[in-house]
PyMOL CGO cylinders between C-alpha atoms (Angstrom):
from pymol import cmd
from pymol.cgo import CYLINDER

trace = [
    CYLINDER, -0.26, -12.87, 25.67, -2.26, -10.37, 23.61, 0.3, 1, 1, 1, 1, 1, 1,
    CYLINDER, -2.26, -10.37, 23.61, -2.13, -7.87, 26.48, 0.3, 1, 1, 1, 1, 1, 1,
    CYLINDER, -2.13, -7.87, 26.48, 1.68, -8.15, 26.59, 0.3, 1, 1, 1, 1, 1, 1,
    CYLINDER, 1.68, -8.15, 26.59, 1.92, -7.54, 22.84, 0.3, 1, 1, 1, 1, 1, 1,
    CYLINDER, 1.92, -7.54, 22.84, -0.36, -4.50, 23.02, 0.3, 1, 1, 1, 1, 1, 1,
    CYLINDER, -0.36, -4.50, 23.02, 1.70, -3.13, 25.90, 0.3, 1, 1, 1, 1, 1, 1,
    CYLINDER, 1.70, -3.13, 25.90, 4.90, -3.56, 23.88, 0.3, 1, 1, 1, 1, 1, 1,
    CYLINDER, 4.90, -3.56, 23.88, 3.32, -1.89, 20.84, 0.3, 1, 1, 1, 1, 1, 1,
    CYLINDER, 3.32, -1.89, 20.84, 2.40, 1.16, 22.94, 0.3, 1, 1, 1, 1, 1, 1,
    CYLINDER, 2.40, 1.16, 22.94, 5.91, 1.30, 24.33, 0.3, 1, 1, 1, 1, 1, 1,
    CYLINDER, 5.91, 1.30, 24.33, 7.72, 1.11, 21.00, 0.3, 1, 1, 1, 1, 1, 1,
    CYLINDER, 7.72, 1.11, 21.00, 5.27, 2.81, 18.66, 0.3, 1, 1, 1, 1, 1, 1,
    CYLINDER, 5.27, 2.81, 18.66, 4.88, 6.53, 18.92, 0.3, 1, 1, 1, 1, 1, 1,
    CYLINDER, 4.88, 6.53, 18.92, 3.15, 9.17, 16.86, 0.3, 1, 1, 1, 1, 1, 1,
    CYLINDER, 3.15, 9.17, 16.86, 6.40, 10.01, 15.04, 0.3, 1, 1, 1, 1, 1, 1,
    CYLINDER, 6.40, 10.01, 15.04, 6.01, 7.16, 12.55, 0.3, 1, 1, 1, 1, 1, 1,
    CYLINDER, 6.01, 7.16, 12.55, 4.36, 9.58, 10.11, 0.3, 1, 1, 1, 1, 1, 1,
    CYLINDER, 4.36, 9.58, 10.11, 7.40, 11.87, 10.38, 0.3, 1, 1, 1, 1, 1, 1,
    CYLINDER, 7.40, 11.87, 10.38, 9.69, 8.95, 9.51, 0.3, 1, 1, 1, 1, 1, 1,
    CYLINDER, 9.69, 8.95, 9.51, 7.56, 7.88, 6.55, 0.3, 1, 1, 1, 1, 1, 1,
    CYLINDER, 7.56, 7.88, 6.55, 7.43, 11.45, 5.23, 0.3, 1, 1, 1, 1, 1, 1,
    CYLINDER, 7.43, 11.45, 5.23, 11.23, 11.67, 5.47, 0.3, 1, 1, 1, 1, 1, 1,
    CYLINDER, 11.23, 11.67, 5.47, 11.55, 8.40, 3.51, 0.3, 1, 1, 1, 1, 1, 1,
    CYLINDER, 11.55, 8.40, 3.51, 9.16, 9.81, 0.92, 0.3, 1, 1, 1, 1, 1, 1,
    CYLINDER, 9.16, 9.81, 0.92, 11.22, 13.02, 0.66, 0.3, 1, 1, 1, 1, 1, 1,
    CYLINDER, 11.22, 13.02, 0.66, 14.42, 11.01, 0.19, 0.3, 1, 1, 1, 1, 1, 1,
    CYLINDER, 14.42, 11.01, 0.19, 12.76, 8.85, -2.47, 0.3, 1, 1, 1, 1, 1, 1,
    CYLINDER, 12.76, 8.85, -2.47, 11.55, 11.92, -4.39, 0.3, 1, 1, 1, 1, 1, 1,
    CYLINDER, 11.55, 11.92, -4.39, 15.08, 13.38, -4.27, 0.3, 1, 1, 1, 1, 1, 1,
    CYLINDER, 15.08, 13.38, -4.27, 16.49, 10.14, -5.67, 0.3, 1, 1, 1, 1, 1, 1,
    CYLINDER, 16.49, 10.14, -5.67, 13.91, 10.19, -8.46, 0.3, 1, 1, 1, 1, 1, 1,
    CYLINDER, 13.91, 10.19, -8.46, 14.81, 13.77, -9.39, 0.3, 1, 1, 1, 1, 1, 1,
    CYLINDER, 14.81, 13.77, -9.39, 18.42, 12.62, -9.80, 0.3, 1, 1, 1, 1, 1, 1,
    CYLINDER, 18.42, 12.62, -9.80, 17.34, 9.86, -12.18, 0.3, 1, 1, 1, 1, 1, 1,
    CYLINDER, 17.34, 9.86, -12.18, 17.52, 6.96, -9.73, 0.3, 1, 1, 1, 1, 1, 1,
    CYLINDER, 17.52, 6.96, -9.73, 14.74, 4.60, -8.69, 0.3, 1, 1, 1, 1, 1, 1,
    CYLINDER, 14.74, 4.60, -8.69, 12.65, 6.10, -5.92, 0.3, 1, 1, 1, 1, 1, 1,
    CYLINDER, 12.65, 6.10, -5.92, 13.79, 4.55, -2.65, 0.3, 1, 1, 1, 1, 1, 1,
    CYLINDER, 13.79, 4.55, -2.65, 14.44, 6.29, 0.66, 0.3, 1, 1, 1, 1, 1, 1,
    CYLINDER, 14.44, 6.29, 0.66, 15.18, 4.93, 4.13, 0.3, 1, 1, 1, 1, 1, 1,
    CYLINDER, 15.18, 4.93, 4.13, 15.71, 6.14, 7.66, 0.3, 1, 1, 1, 1, 1, 1,
    CYLINDER, 15.71, 6.14, 7.66, 17.17, 4.34, 10.66, 0.3, 1, 1, 1, 1, 1, 1,
    CYLINDER, 17.17, 4.34, 10.66, 15.44, 5.29, 13.90, 0.3, 1, 1, 1, 1, 1, 1,
    CYLINDER, 15.44, 5.29, 13.90, 16.66, 4.64, 17.43, 0.3, 1, 1, 1, 1, 1, 1,
    CYLINDER, 16.66, 4.64, 17.43, 14.73, 5.71, 20.51, 0.3, 1, 1, 1, 1, 1, 1,
    CYLINDER, 14.73, 5.71, 20.51, 12.63, 8.09, 18.46, 0.3, 1, 1, 1, 1, 1, 1,
    CYLINDER, 12.63, 8.09, 18.46, 15.54, 9.80, 16.71, 0.3, 1, 1, 1, 1, 1, 1,
    CYLINDER, 15.54, 9.80, 16.71, 16.60, 9.49, 13.09, 0.3, 1, 1, 1, 1, 1, 1,
    CYLINDER, 16.60, 9.49, 13.09, 20.21, 8.37, 13.34, 0.3, 1, 1, 1, 1, 1, 1,
    CYLINDER, 20.21, 8.37, 13.34, 20.82, 7.65, 9.63, 0.3, 1, 1, 1, 1, 1, 1,
    CYLINDER, 20.82, 7.65, 9.63, 19.12, 8.30, 6.31, 0.3, 1, 1, 1, 1, 1, 1,
    CYLINDER, 19.12, 8.30, 6.31, 19.78, 7.30, 2.73, 0.3, 1, 1, 1, 1, 1, 1,
    CYLINDER, 19.78, 7.30, 2.73, 18.31, 7.55, -0.72, 0.3, 1, 1, 1, 1, 1, 1,
    CYLINDER, 18.31, 7.55, -0.72, 18.79, 5.26, -3.68, 0.3, 1, 1, 1, 1, 1, 1,
    CYLINDER, 18.79, 5.26, -3.68, 21.97, 5.96, -5.62, 0.3, 1, 1, 1, 1, 1, 1,
    CYLINDER, 21.97, 5.96, -5.62, 22.16, 2.78, -7.66, 0.3, 1, 1, 1, 1, 1, 1,
    CYLINDER, 22.16, 2.78, -7.66, 22.93, 3.53, -11.30, 0.3, 1, 1, 1, 1, 1, 1,
    CYLINDER, 22.93, 3.53, -11.30, 22.31, 0.25, -13.06, 0.3, 1, 1, 1, 1, 1, 1,
    CYLINDER, 22.31, 0.25, -13.06, 23.54, 1.58, -16.41, 0.3, 1, 1, 1, 1, 1, 1,
    CYLINDER, 23.54, 1.58, -16.41, 26.97, 2.65, -15.14, 0.3, 1, 1, 1, 1, 1, 1,
    CYLINDER, 26.97, 2.65, -15.14, 27.42, 0.38, -12.10, 0.3, 1, 1, 1, 1, 1, 1,
    CYLINDER, 27.42, 0.38, -12.10, 26.56, 0.99, -8.49, 0.3, 1, 1, 1, 1, 1, 1,
    CYLINDER, 26.56, 0.99, -8.49, 27.40, 4.32, -6.85, 0.3, 1, 1, 1, 1, 1, 1,
    CYLINDER, 27.40, 4.32, -6.85, 27.15, 5.20, -3.16, 0.3, 1, 1, 1, 1, 1, 1,
    CYLINDER, 27.15, 5.20, -3.16, 26.86, 8.79, -1.98, 0.3, 1, 1, 1, 1, 1, 1,
    CYLINDER, 26.86, 8.79, -1.98, 26.74, 9.61, 1.73, 0.3, 1, 1, 1, 1, 1, 1,
]
cmd.load_cgo(trace, "trace")
């Protein structure tokens, strides 16, 4: 069972995870500069970033979404 799990990890994990984390960090910093809490996210499919977002919740004035 452990061998199967390790095989799956190799298949689905690649060395790009650091790129994805850095992009999330960049998005979070951008949100912070705009006065929002520092959250950033990326959606990755088959090694490609297919969506990204940063926090745009303004708890003082209600929630705002910017795409």
